C-alpha positions as CSV (number, residue, x, y, z in Angstrom):
1,M,-8.3,-1.4,18.5
2,T,-6.2,1.7,17.5
3,H,-6.4,2.9,13.7
4,L,-2.6,2.1,13.6
5,A,-3.7,-1.4,14.7
6,Q,-6.2,-1.7,11.9
7,V,-3.8,-0.5,9.3
8,K,-0.9,-2.9,10.4
9,G,-4.1,-5.6,10.0
10,L,-4.8,-4.4,6.8
11,I,-1.2,-4.9,5.8
12,S,-0.8,-8.3,7.0
13,D,-4.3,-9.4,5.6
14,W,-2.6,-8.1,2.1
15,A,0.6,-10.1,2.6
16,A,-1.8,-13.3,3.2
17,K,-3.8,-12.2,0.1
18,D,-6.9,-12.2,2.0
19,I,-8.9,-9.9,0.2
20,P,-12.1,-10.5,2.2
21,A,-10.1,-9.6,5.4
22,V,-8.9,-6.3,3.8
23,L,-12.5,-5.6,2.6
24,S,-13.9,-5.9,6.2
25,R,-11.3,-3.1,7.0
26,L,-12.8,-0.8,4.7
27,H,-15.8,1.6,5.0
28,E,-18.5,1.1,2.4
29,D,-17.9,4.5,1.0
30,I,-14.4,4.0,0.6
31,T,-12.3,6.3,-1.5
32,Y,-9.0,4.6,-2.5
33,R,-6.1,6.5,-4.3
34,Y,-3.3,4.0,-5.2
35,A,-1.8,6.3,-7.6
36,L,-2.5,10.1,-7.9
37,S,-2.2,9.8,-11.7
38,E,-5.0,7.4,-12.0
39,P,-8.7,7.9,-10.9
40,A,-9.7,7.5,-7.4
41,L,-11.5,3.9,-6.6
42,Q,-15.0,4.8,-5.3
43,G,-16.7,2.0,-3.0
44,K,-15.6,-1.5,-2.1
45,A,-16.7,-3.2,-5.3
46,Q,-14.3,-1.0,-7.3
47,V,-11.5,-1.6,-4.6
48,E,-12.5,-5.3,-4.3
49,A,-11.8,-5.5,-8.4
50,F,-8.4,-3.6,-8.2
51,L,-7.2,-6.2,-5.5
52,H,-8.1,-9.2,-7.3
53,R,-6.4,-7.7,-10.6
54,I,-3.1,-6.7,-8.7
55,K,-3.4,-9.9,-6.2
56,D,-1.1,-12.3,-8.3
57,H,1.3,-9.6,-9.5
58,Q,2.6,-8.9,-6.0
59,R,4.3,-12.0,-4.6
60,E,6.2,-12.5,-1.6
61,T,5.1,-9.2,-0.1
62,K,6.8,-7.8,2.6
63,W,5.3,-4.2,3.1
64,R,6.8,-2.4,5.9
65,I,6.1,0.6,8.1
66,I,9.1,2.7,8.6
67,N,7.5,5.4,10.5
68,H,3.9,6.6,11.4
69,S,1.7,9.3,13.1
70,E,-1.8,9.1,14.2
71,G,-4.0,11.8,15.2
72,G,-7.7,11.9,15.4
73,N,-9.3,10.1,12.9
74,T,-6.0,9.9,10.4
75,V,-3.2,7.8,10.2
76,F,0.3,8.6,8.1
77,I,2.7,5.9,7.4
78,E,6.2,6.1,5.7
79,A,6.2,2.5,4.4
80,L,8.7,0.5,1.8
81,D,6.4,-1.6,-0.7
82,D,8.6,-4.9,-1.2
83,Y,7.4,-7.8,-3.5
84,T,8.4,-10.0,-6.3
85,N,6.3,-9.8,-9.5
86,P,5.5,-12.5,-11.8
87,A,8.8,-12.0,-14.1
88,G,10.8,-12.3,-10.7
89,H,12.1,-8.8,-10.5
90,R,12.1,-7.7,-6.8
91,V,10.2,-4.2,-6.3
92,L,10.9,-2.1,-3.5
93,T,9.0,1.2,-3.6
94,P,9.2,4.1,-0.7
95,H,5.7,5.7,-0.2
96,V,3.5,7.5,2.4
97,G,0.2,6.2,2.9
98,V,-2.8,8.2,4.4
99,Y,-5.7,6.7,6.1
100,E,-9.0,8.4,7.4
101,F,-11.1,6.6,9.4
102,K,-15.2,6.6,10.1
103,D,-16.8,4.3,12.6
104,G,-13.5,2.5,12.9
105,L,-13.1,1.4,9.4
106,I,-11.0,3.3,6.4
107,L,-12.9,5.6,4.6
108,G,-10.1,7.5,2.7
109,W,-6.8,5.7,1.4
110,R,-4.2,7.6,-0.6
111,D,-0.6,6.3,-1.3
112,Y,1.7,8.8,-2.7
113,F,5.1,7.2,-4.3
114,D,7.1,7.9,-7.4
115,F,5.4,5.9,-10.2
116,G,8.1,6.4,-12.5
117,L,10.5,4.4,-10.1
118,L,7.8,1.7,-9.6
119,K,8.0,1.1,-13.3
120,L,11.6,1.1,-13.4
121,A,11.4,-1.4,-10.6
122,E,9.1,-3.7,-12.4
123,T,11.2,-4.2,-15.6
124,G,14.2,-5.3,-13.3
125,Q,16.3,-2.3,-14.0
126,P,18.6,-0.9,-11.3
127,L,17.0,1.9,-9.0
128,P,19.3,5.3,-8.9
129,E,22.1,4.7,-6.5
130,P,20.6,7.3,-3.7
131,L,17.3,5.4,-4.0
132,T,19.3,2.4,-3.0
133,D,21.2,3.8,-0.3
134,F,17.9,5.3,1.2
135,I,16.1,2.1,1.1
136,N,19.3,0.5,2.5
137,S,19.1,2.9,5.4
138,L,16.0,2.0,6.3
139,G,17.1,-1.3,7.7
């Protein structure tokens, strides 16, 4: 299985909220940076606790890969997070994800996105027009 296929599987597993399946794709020594302003999560136990914490917050998840690049043990994706939060607000967040592999499992995972725009979308406020235009251009 290619590294990209592992990332696509991770996305599918998360959309199904299958946390054990997500964890099965992670190396025991995983380092996950879900937001650069937050401390990195170290090891499967911390990632599992985080996933359980956000599982019910992200509903109707439609995470899409727009572009990708794979080389060596690293996969880069340009993606669009798309989910509905408990308040019923649709949250669209463009982001870049970087996945590093060891022994066929994800050892490093970093997400790069605008945390301020995420918080704006979470409250149901309209996104800035240039961002909406960009999201619409993605198809």
